[in-house]
C-alpha positions as a Markdown table, in Angstrom:
| # | Residue | x | y | z |
|---|---|---|---|---|
| 1 | Met | 27.6 | -0.2 | -12.0 |
| 2 | Lys | 23.9 | 0.4 | -11.7 |
| 3 | Lys | 24.2 | 3.7 | -13.4 |
| 4 | Phe | 26.2 | 2.2 | -16.2 |
| 5 | Val | 23.6 | -0.5 | -16.8 |
| 6 | Glu | 20.8 | 2.1 | -16.8 |
| 7 | Arg | 22.7 | 4.2 | -19.4 |
| 8 | Leu | 23.1 | 1.2 | -21.6 |
| 9 | Leu | 19.4 | 0.4 | -21.4 |
| 10 | Ile | 18.4 | 4.0 | -22.2 |
| 11 | Phe | 20.9 | 3.9 | -25.1 |
| 12 | Phe | 19.4 | 0.7 | -26.6 |
| 13 | Ile | 15.9 | 2.0 | -26.2 |
| 14 | Gly | 16.4 | 5.7 | -27.0 |
| 15 | Leu | 18.5 | 5.2 | -30.1 |
| 16 | Pro | 16.2 | 2.8 | -32.0 |
| 17 | Leu | 13.2 | 5.0 | -31.0 |
| 18 | Thr | 15.0 | 8.1 | -32.4 |
| 19 | Val | 15.9 | 6.3 | -35.6 |
| 20 | Phe | 12.3 | 5.1 | -35.9 |
| 21 | Leu | 10.9 | 8.7 | -35.5 |
| 22 | Val | 13.4 | 10.2 | -37.9 |
| 23 | Val | 13.5 | 7.6 | -40.7 |
| 24 | Phe | 10.1 | 5.8 | -40.6 |
| 25 | Leu | 7.7 | 8.7 | -39.7 |
| 26 | Pro | 8.5 | 11.4 | -42.3 |
| 27 | Gln | 4.9 | 12.5 | -42.7 |
| 28 | Lys | 4.2 | 16.2 | -42.4 |
| 29 | Cys | 7.8 | 17.1 | -42.5 |
| 30 | His | 8.6 | 14.7 | -39.6 |
| 31 | Leu | 5.8 | 15.9 | -37.4 |
| 32 | Ala | 6.3 | 13.0 | -34.9 |
| 33 | Ala | 9.9 | 13.9 | -34.3 |
| 34 | Asn | 9.1 | 17.6 | -34.1 |
| 35 | Ile | 6.5 | 16.9 | -31.4 |
| 36 | Gly | 9.2 | 15.0 | -29.5 |
| 37 | Ile | 11.5 | 18.0 | -29.8 |
| 38 | Val | 8.7 | 20.3 | -28.5 |
| 39 | Val | 8.0 | 18.1 | -25.5 |
| 40 | Leu | 11.8 | 17.7 | -24.6 |
| 41 | Ser | 12.2 | 21.5 | -24.9 |
| 42 | Gly | 9.3 | 22.1 | -22.5 |
| 43 | Leu | 10.6 | 19.6 | -20.0 |
| 44 | Gly | 14.1 | 20.9 | -20.2 |
| 45 | Ala | 12.8 | 24.4 | -19.6 |
| 46 | Ala | 10.8 | 23.2 | -16.5 |
| 47 | Glu | 14.0 | 21.7 | -15.1 |
| 48 | Leu | 15.9 | 24.9 | -15.7 |
| 49 | Ala | 13.2 | 26.8 | -13.9 |
| 50 | Gly | 13.9 | 24.5 | -10.9 |
| 51 | Met | 17.5 | 25.7 | -11.0 |
| 52 | Phe | 16.4 | 29.3 | -11.1 |
| 53 | Lys | 14.0 | 28.8 | -8.2 |
| 54 | Arg | 17.0 | 27.7 | -6.0 |
| 55 | Lys | 18.4 | 31.2 | -6.7 |
| 56 | Asn | 15.1 | 32.9 | -5.8 |
| 57 | Met | 14.3 | 33.6 | -9.5 |
| 58 | Gly | 11.0 | 31.7 | -9.5 |
| 59 | Val | 8.9 | 30.9 | -12.6 |
| 60 | Tyr | 6.0 | 28.5 | -12.2 |
| 61 | Pro | 6.7 | 25.0 | -13.7 |
| 62 | Met | 3.7 | 25.1 | -16.1 |
| 63 | Glu | 4.6 | 28.7 | -17.1 |
| 64 | Ala | 8.2 | 27.5 | -17.7 |
| 65 | Phe | 7.0 | 24.6 | -19.9 |
| 66 | Ile | 4.8 | 26.9 | -22.0 |
| 67 | Leu | 7.7 | 29.4 | -22.5 |
| 68 | Gly | 10.0 | 26.5 | -23.3 |
| 69 | Ile | 7.8 | 25.1 | -26.0 |
| 70 | Ser | 6.9 | 28.4 | -27.6 |
| 71 | Gly | 9.8 | 28.5 | -30.2 |
| 72 | Pro | 9.8 | 24.8 | -31.2 |
| 73 | Leu | 6.0 | 24.7 | -31.4 |
| 74 | Ala | 5.9 | 27.8 | -33.6 |
| 75 | Met | 8.6 | 26.3 | -35.9 |
| 76 | Thr | 6.7 | 23.0 | -36.0 |
| 77 | Ala | 3.6 | 24.8 | -37.1 |
| 78 | Ser | 5.6 | 26.6 | -39.8 |
| 79 | Val | 7.4 | 23.6 | -41.3 |
| 80 | Ser | 4.8 | 20.8 | -40.7 |
| 81 | Phe | 1.6 | 22.8 | -41.6 |
| 82 | Asn | 3.1 | 25.4 | -44.0 |
| 83 | Met | 2.2 | 28.3 | -41.7 |
| 84 | Asp | 3.9 | 31.6 | -41.8 |
| 85 | Gln | 7.6 | 31.6 | -40.7 |
| 86 | Glu | 6.9 | 34.8 | -38.8 |
| 87 | Leu | 5.3 | 32.6 | -36.2 |
| 88 | Val | 8.7 | 32.0 | -34.5 |
| 89 | Pro | 9.6 | 35.6 | -33.8 |
| 90 | Ala | 5.9 | 36.2 | -33.0 |
| 91 | Ala | 6.1 | 33.4 | -30.3 |
| 92 | Phe | 9.1 | 35.1 | -28.8 |
| 93 | Ile | 7.3 | 38.5 | -28.8 |
| 94 | Ile | 4.2 | 37.0 | -27.1 |
| 95 | Gly | 6.3 | 35.3 | -24.5 |
| 96 | Ala | 8.4 | 38.4 | -23.8 |
| 97 | Ser | 5.2 | 40.6 | -23.6 |
| 98 | Trp | 3.8 | 38.2 | -21.0 |
| 99 | Leu | 6.9 | 38.4 | -18.9 |
| 100 | Leu | 6.9 | 42.2 | -19.1 |
| 101 | Val | 3.3 | 42.8 | -18.2 |
| 102 | Ser | 2.2 | 39.8 | -16.0 |
| 103 | His | 3.3 | 41.3 | -12.8 |
| 104 | Ile | 1.9 | 44.8 | -13.3 |
| 105 | Phe | -1.0 | 44.2 | -10.8 |
| 106 | Ser | 1.1 | 42.1 | -8.3 |
| 107 | Pro | 1.2 | 43.4 | -4.7 |
| 108 | Ala | 3.9 | 46.0 | -4.2 |
| 109 | Asp | 5.7 | 43.7 | -1.7 |
| 110 | Arg | 6.4 | 41.3 | -4.6 |
| 111 | Phe | 8.0 | 43.8 | -7.0 |
| 112 | Ser | 11.4 | 42.7 | -5.7 |
| 113 | Glu | 10.9 | 39.4 | -7.5 |
| 114 | Tyr | 10.2 | 41.0 | -10.9 |
| 115 | Leu | 13.7 | 41.4 | -12.3 |
| 116 | Gly | 14.8 | 37.9 | -11.4 |
| 117 | Arg | 11.5 | 36.3 | -12.7 |
| 118 | Thr | 11.7 | 38.2 | -16.0 |
| 119 | Ala | 15.4 | 37.3 | -16.6 |
| 120 | Ala | 14.6 | 33.7 | -15.8 |
| 121 | Gly | 11.6 | 33.7 | -18.2 |
| 122 | Phe | 13.7 | 35.1 | -21.1 |
| 123 | Ser | 16.3 | 32.4 | -20.5 |
| 124 | Leu | 13.6 | 29.7 | -20.5 |
| 125 | Met | 12.3 | 30.8 | -23.9 |
| 126 | Ile | 15.8 | 30.7 | -25.4 |
| 127 | Tyr | 17.3 | 27.6 | -23.8 |
| 128 | Pro | 16.8 | 24.9 | -24.7 |
| 129 | Gly | 13.9 | 25.5 | -27.0 |
| 130 | Phe | 15.3 | 28.1 | -29.4 |
| 131 | Phe | 18.4 | 26.0 | -29.8 |
| 132 | Met | 16.4 | 22.9 | -30.6 |
| 133 | Ile | 14.4 | 24.6 | -33.4 |
| 134 | Trp | 17.4 | 24.2 | -35.7 |
| 135 | Ile | 16.8 | 20.4 | -35.7 |
| 136 | Ile | 13.2 | 21.1 | -36.9 |
| 137 | Arg | 14.6 | 23.4 | -39.6 |
| 138 | Met | 16.9 | 20.5 | -40.7 |
| 139 | Phe | 13.8 | 18.4 | -41.5 |
| 140 | Thr | 13.0 | 20.8 | -44.3 |
| 141 | Trp | 16.1 | 19.8 | -46.2 |
| 142 | Ser | 16.4 | 17.2 | -49.0 |
| 143 | Gly | 17.9 | 14.1 | -47.4 |
| 144 | Ala | 16.8 | 15.2 | -44.0 |
| 145 | Glu | 16.7 | 11.7 | -42.5 |
| 146 | Met | 20.4 | 11.1 | -43.1 |
| 147 | Thr | 21.4 | 14.6 | -42.2 |
| 148 | Val | 19.7 | 14.6 | -38.8 |
| 149 | Leu | 20.9 | 11.0 | -38.1 |
| 150 | Ile | 24.5 | 12.1 | -38.8 |
| 151 | Phe | 24.1 | 15.1 | -36.6 |
| 152 | Leu | 22.8 | 12.9 | -33.7 |
| 153 | Leu | 25.5 | 10.4 | -34.3 |
| 154 | Ile | 28.2 | 13.1 | -34.1 |
| 155 | Val | 26.9 | 14.2 | -30.7 |
| 156 | Ile | 26.4 | 10.6 | -29.4 |
| 157 | Met | 29.8 | 9.5 | -30.5 |
| 158 | Asn | 31.4 | 12.6 | -28.9 |
| 159 | Asp | 29.8 | 11.7 | -25.6 |
| 160 | Ser | 30.4 | 7.9 | -25.8 |
| 161 | Ala | 34.0 | 8.2 | -27.0 |
| 162 | Ala | 34.8 | 10.9 | -24.4 |
| 163 | Trp | 33.4 | 8.5 | -21.7 |
| 164 | Ala | 35.4 | 5.5 | -23.0 |
| 165 | Phe | 38.7 | 7.4 | -23.4 |
| 166 | Gly | 38.3 | 9.0 | -20.1 |
| 167 | Met | 37.8 | 5.6 | -18.4 |
| 168 | Leu | 40.8 | 4.1 | -20.2 |
| 169 | Phe | 43.3 | 6.9 | -20.4 |
| 170 | Gly | 41.9 | 9.7 | -18.1 |
| 171 | Lys | 43.7 | 8.9 | -14.9 |
| 172 | Gly | 46.0 | 11.7 | -14.0 |
| 173 | Asn | 44.7 | 14.3 | -16.5 |
| 174 | Lys | 41.3 | 15.1 | -15.0 |
| 175 | Gly | 40.2 | 18.4 | -13.6 |
| 176 | Val | 41.2 | 20.6 | -16.5 |
| 177 | Val | 37.8 | 22.2 | -16.5 |
| 178 | Pro | 36.5 | 23.3 | -13.1 |
| 179 | Ala | 32.9 | 23.1 | -14.3 |
| 180 | Ser | 33.2 | 19.3 | -14.6 |
| 181 | Pro | 36.3 | 18.1 | -12.7 |
| 182 | Asn | 35.7 | 14.4 | -13.7 |
| 183 | Lys | 36.3 | 15.3 | -17.4 |
| 184 | Ser | 39.8 | 14.5 | -18.6 |
| 185 | Ile | 42.0 | 15.7 | -21.5 |
| 186 | Ala | 41.9 | 12.1 | -22.8 |
| 187 | Gly | 38.1 | 12.3 | -22.8 |
| 188 | Phe | 38.0 | 15.5 | -24.7 |
| 189 | Ile | 40.5 | 14.0 | -27.3 |
| 190 | Gly | 38.4 | 10.8 | -27.6 |
| 191 | Gly | 35.2 | 12.7 | -28.0 |
| 192 | Gly | 36.7 | 14.8 | -30.8 |
| 193 | Leu | 38.0 | 11.7 | -32.6 |
| 194 | Gly | 34.6 | 10.1 | -32.3 |
| 195 | Ser | 32.9 | 13.1 | -33.8 |
| 196 | Val | 35.4 | 13.4 | -36.6 |
| 197 | Leu | 35.0 | 9.7 | -37.4 |
| 198 | Val | 31.3 | 10.2 | -37.9 |
| 199 | Gly | 31.9 | 13.3 | -40.1 |
| 200 | Ile | 34.4 | 11.5 | -42.3 |
| 201 | Ser | 32.1 | 8.4 | -42.6 |
| 202 | Ala | 29.2 | 10.7 | -43.7 |
| 203 | Val | 31.3 | 12.2 | -46.5 |
| 204 | Leu | 32.5 | 8.9 | -47.7 |
| 205 | Leu | 29.4 | 6.8 | -47.3 |
| 206 | Ile | 26.6 | 9.3 | -48.1 |
| 207 | Pro | 28.0 | 11.5 | -50.8 |
| 208 | Glu | 24.6 | 12.4 | -52.2 |
| 209 | Val | 23.9 | 14.3 | -48.9 |
| 210 | Phe | 27.4 | 15.2 | -47.8 |
| 211 | Ala | 29.2 | 16.3 | -51.0 |
| 212 | Ser | 30.9 | 19.7 | -50.6 |
| 213 | Arg | 32.2 | 21.9 | -53.4 |
| 214 | Leu | 33.7 | 24.4 | -50.9 |
| 215 | Val | 36.0 | 21.9 | -49.1 |
| 216 | Pro | 35.8 | 18.6 | -51.0 |
| 217 | Gly | 36.3 | 15.2 | -49.5 |
| 218 | Ile | 37.5 | 14.1 | -46.1 |
| 219 | Pro | 38.5 | 17.6 | -44.8 |
| 220 | Ala | 34.8 | 18.6 | -45.0 |
| 221 | Gly | 33.9 | 15.7 | -42.8 |
| 222 | Ile | 36.6 | 16.7 | -40.3 |
| 223 | Ile | 35.4 | 20.2 | -40.1 |
| 224 | Leu | 31.8 | 19.1 | -39.6 |
| 225 | Gly | 32.7 | 16.6 | -37.0 |
| 226 | Leu | 35.1 | 18.9 | -35.1 |
| 227 | Ser | 32.8 | 21.9 | -35.0 |
| 228 | Thr | 29.7 | 20.0 | -34.1 |
| 229 | Gly | 31.5 | 17.8 | -31.6 |
| 230 | Gly | 33.2 | 20.8 | -30.0 |
| 231 | Ala | 29.9 | 22.6 | -29.6 |
| 232 | Ala | 28.4 | 19.4 | -28.1 |
| 233 | Ser | 31.1 | 19.3 | -25.5 |
| 234 | Leu | 30.7 | 23.0 | -24.7 |
| 235 | Gly | 26.9 | 22.5 | -24.3 |
| 236 | Asp | 27.6 | 19.8 | -21.7 |
| 237 | Leu | 30.1 | 21.9 | -19.8 |
| 238 | Gly | 27.8 | 24.9 | -20.0 |
| 239 | Glu | 24.9 | 23.0 | -18.4 |
| 240 | Ser | 27.4 | 21.7 | -15.7 |
| 241 | Val | 28.2 | 25.3 | -14.7 |
| 242 | Met | 24.4 | 26.0 | -14.3 |
| 243 | Lys | 24.0 | 22.9 | -12.1 |
| 244 | Arg | 27.0 | 23.9 | -10.0 |
| 245 | Ser | 25.5 | 27.4 | -9.6 |
| 246 | Ala | 22.2 | 25.8 | -8.5 |
| 247 | Glu | 24.2 | 23.4 | -6.3 |
| 248 | Ile | 22.6 | 20.3 | -7.7 |
| 249 | Lys | 24.1 | 17.2 | -9.3 |
| 250 | Asp | 21.5 | 16.5 | -12.0 |
| 251 | Ser | 18.9 | 18.7 | -13.6 |
| 252 | Gly | 16.2 | 16.1 | -12.8 |
| 253 | Ala | 15.6 | 12.4 | -12.4 |
| 254 | Ile | 13.3 | 11.5 | -15.2 |
| 255 | Ile | 15.9 | 9.5 | -17.3 |
| 256 | Pro | 17.6 | 6.6 | -15.4 |
| 257 | Gly | 21.3 | 6.7 | -15.6 |
| 258 | Arg | 21.5 | 10.2 | -17.1 |
| 259 | Gly | 19.5 | 12.4 | -14.7 |
| 260 | Gly | 17.1 | 14.9 | -16.2 |
| 261 | Val | 16.0 | 15.9 | -19.7 |
| 262 | Leu | 18.4 | 18.8 | -19.8 |
| 263 | Asp | 21.3 | 16.5 | -18.8 |
| 264 | Thr | 20.4 | 14.5 | -21.9 |
| 265 | Ile | 19.8 | 17.2 | -24.5 |
| 266 | Asp | 22.4 | 19.8 | -23.4 |
| 267 | Ser | 25.0 | 18.7 | -26.0 |
| 268 | Ile | 22.3 | 18.3 | -28.7 |
| 269 | Ala | 21.0 | 21.8 | -28.0 |
| 270 | Leu | 24.2 | 23.7 | -28.5 |
| 271 | Gly | 25.4 | 21.3 | -31.3 |
| 272 | Ala | 22.2 | 21.8 | -33.4 |
| 273 | Pro | 22.8 | 25.5 | -34.6 |
| 274 | Val | 26.5 | 24.8 | -35.1 |
| 275 | Phe | 25.8 | 21.7 | -37.3 |
| 276 | Phe | 23.1 | 23.7 | -39.1 |
| 277 | Ala | 25.4 | 26.6 | -40.0 |
| 278 | Val | 28.4 | 24.4 | -40.9 |
| 279 | Tyr | 26.3 | 22.1 | -43.0 |
| 280 | Arg | 24.8 | 24.9 | -44.9 |
| 281 | Leu | 28.2 | 26.5 | -45.5 |
| 282 | Leu | 29.9 | 23.3 | -46.7 |
| 283 | Phe | 27.1 | 21.2 | -48.2 |
| 284 | Gly | 24.1 | 23.4 | -48.7 |
């Protein structure tokens, strides 16, 4: 019950704050929201580094944070300050170069750590930061406020409807995915329906942003909702596998009722590039 109340409080605080950042602070191509994405990416990477450490693939927390923000920070500089778009691949090259050369002068007895540390470092640059940069890219579009809000609503409704359907109808059909045995078939169906409902609503209520010439009308909303919601569910399950591998329940404890930052943005991270691609295909 305590966890349920905490999740409600975070929802009623986090959602209005997100709406405020996206809708009411559009200056510099939504710089305020972009900074939020940078910080979340760094914190998520630091939590992931903690999982790697449990498998003797150590990366220092501050190093993990810097690697994690490299992509989103470069993209923010590109879109908010009109800097060269080559900053993003340059950030990846700089981070990769650091990982490759930083242990050259380490004592020989530490060379055995090199492969694990390098593999962990590459992972920290990519996830979640290089997934989250697609949200920053969305802020360059016309009608970005509504586009990003619909994306977030698809993910949130997927999570909320999955939880509600699982509670109401999930008894007896759980355990279909070993990575998350508490998830149920009913929950997956409910999550998909929630995402589709948001996609259809976007097409019907915001035609100036969600009008498709490729697949006109409601089918476009269904495709957008299903693809993004499906990716969001897979993002949640993928992070569950990582936590099980690290033998932990939550990635952290910074967010009451949800666990860590990575527990909160896992669905958003994988959903962002899928939404970006499908939106550009159908509505771009």
